[in-house]
C-alpha positions, 0 to 999 in steps of 0.5 A: 465374429463378435455378436450379441443376441437381442430378443424382441423388437419393441422399443427397448429391443430396437434401441438396444440393437441400434446402440450395439450395432453403432459400436461396430458389434454384430447383432442378431435381433429375434422377433416372433412377429409376423409369425406370432403376435401377442393379444395386444399387437396388431401389426408386423412392424417393430416398436409397435405402440400398443397403448397411447401414441403419446410419449408424454411431456416434452417440457425439460422441467418434467422428468420424462421431458428431461429423459427424452432430451438425454436420449436425444443427446445420447443418439437414441433411435427411438427419439429420432423416430418420434421427432420425425413422426410427431403430431401436434399435442400441445406441450406433449410429444405424440406420434403417428404410431404407424409412421413411427413404427415404419421409421424404426423398422426401416432403420433396423432392417437396413443397418449393416450390423443388424440381422433380423431373425423372424422366429420365436425364442423359447429358451436362453443360452446363457453362454451367449451374450444376450439382451432380453427385451421381450416386453410385458407380454413375453410369450408363455414358453419363454416366460416359463423358461425365465421363471426357472432360470431366475428362480423367481415367481412370475410378477405381473400387473394389468395394463389397459389401452384407450379407444380411438375414434374416427375424427370425421364422426365427432360433432363440433357443434359441441366439441371444440379445439383447445390446449390447456391454458392455451399453451401451444397450438390448440391441438386437442379436441375437447368435449365439455360436460355440464353437471347433469351430463357428467352425473349421467355419464358417471353413473353409466360408467361405474355400472357398465359391464366389464369384459372377461379376461379369458386369456388369464386364469380365474385366480388372476381375474379375481385379484387384478393388480392395476398399474396406477399410471394406466388405470382403467377409467371405470376403476378410477371412477369407482374411487369417487365422484370427483376422481375423474374431474381431478384427473383425465376429465379436469376442466381447468384451463380449457375455455370454450371460447364460444361461451367464454366459460369453463365446463363442469368436466371435459373429455379430451381427444388427442391426435393419433395420425399425421392426417388427423383422421384418428383421435384417442380419448385421453386417459380413457384406458378401459376394460369395458366390453366393446358394446358398453364402450360404445354405449357409455362413451357415446354419452360424451357430448360430441361423441354421440355418433362417434365411430370407434376405430379401435376399442379399449383393451386390457392385457397382462404385463410381466416384469421381473424382480429387478432389485434382487436380480439386476445391476445398474447396467441392466445385466443379471448379477449372477449371469452377467452375460444376460441383460434385460431391457424394457418393461420387463425390468419394471420401468414403466412407459415408452420413454423409460423402456427406451432408456433401459434399452439404450443403457443395456445395449451400450453395456452389452456392447462394451462387455463384448468389446472387453471394455468396463461397464458404464454406470450412468449416474443417478443425477441423470434421469437415465441413470436414476431409472437404472439405479432404481430398478437395481436398488437392493434396498427396495422392498416392495417393487412395482413398475415405475415411471421416471420422476424427479423423486428417484433422481439424486437430490441437489446438494444445495437448496434452490429458492423459487419452489418446485419449478426452480428445483426441477429446472436446476435438476434438469440443468445438472442432468443435461450438463452430465449427459453432454459429458457422458455423450462425449465419453461414449463417442470417444471424444475425451479419454476420462471415464470417471463418470461418477 
């Protein structure tokens, strides 16, 4: 029987397994949970979201919004789950993380072409077609094996998660519901600050005690490489007094209708669960000690009596030197039997990891079926990511979120500024993705996808 191994049941691994199985190829999906968990994982479910519950913007003229729509057209399991478990989040797509994981876990476990094996993989058999999607917290034994297999040094950066509070403990005498510029329903809880309150909070934050990274060696503790897109709030604050006010605490477009004015700074909380019992503090990824988180974050107006259901944590993320190692199909140049997917490839973000899993899964299945690999063109967001991580001309490789800067430019200049340009890029991409979807479903014969 033709079969493919997929290692890791995170977002990328589940998406890869789903795409392979739907091509009629048998999948052995290896997942070390529940027997062994990483420091960041708390549940036994697949596709567990360990940081935010937000998949970011849902707007088509935003690159990640475009990527979501491409994935929907291409039959993504992750997007199907996200749409089915969405919670209100203004112009973003956020999910009930437990319902989201359960949806995916159930779908994977009942698929007739997927066999789940609850065991840790510590070595790769390069004679077997394999998709490695073990995520940024790959276990030490496998990481060491891959280090030798790839003849590369281990790459890493540090990632952080924001705390979650009990909604019933938020003080609505001070907090209020609103979405920025009144777009969509007022689904965010907003905690306004005047200048005096911000000054006191800022001073406490930049002088608060950070937690020790006990699971990492002392050399790494002394030289933290932090991913810009998930930077701890205290690190961001130390860059300057107004950094937070132009970042996660930006007050623009958030009017407290009880007063009719904007505040000096605003902290936003986003719904975590469908029943609205849990909210996370937006942009407040942190590495402070739990005691300091409780002390400092309770200085936020409306959170003075907040109960923290989960404190923020920091953990190490591992990724490979993809431009040197990978093809645009996410397979190794020197070992085409081996594919990588997810954040290990240097794509950063839930949706980006999903896209890499989809491309790797499709191409792994095509390889075992004796078909030519499919090169997603860089006029699409999906293809642009694949080409970015496999571009040999990239000299200083770092994790990357999808953005229009990596998409192939338009052939002609578009009038109307950035918004018009992004709309044109999105329209071009969706036209191509519709064509690709038809090709992959076998509805048309032409496979000239360039």
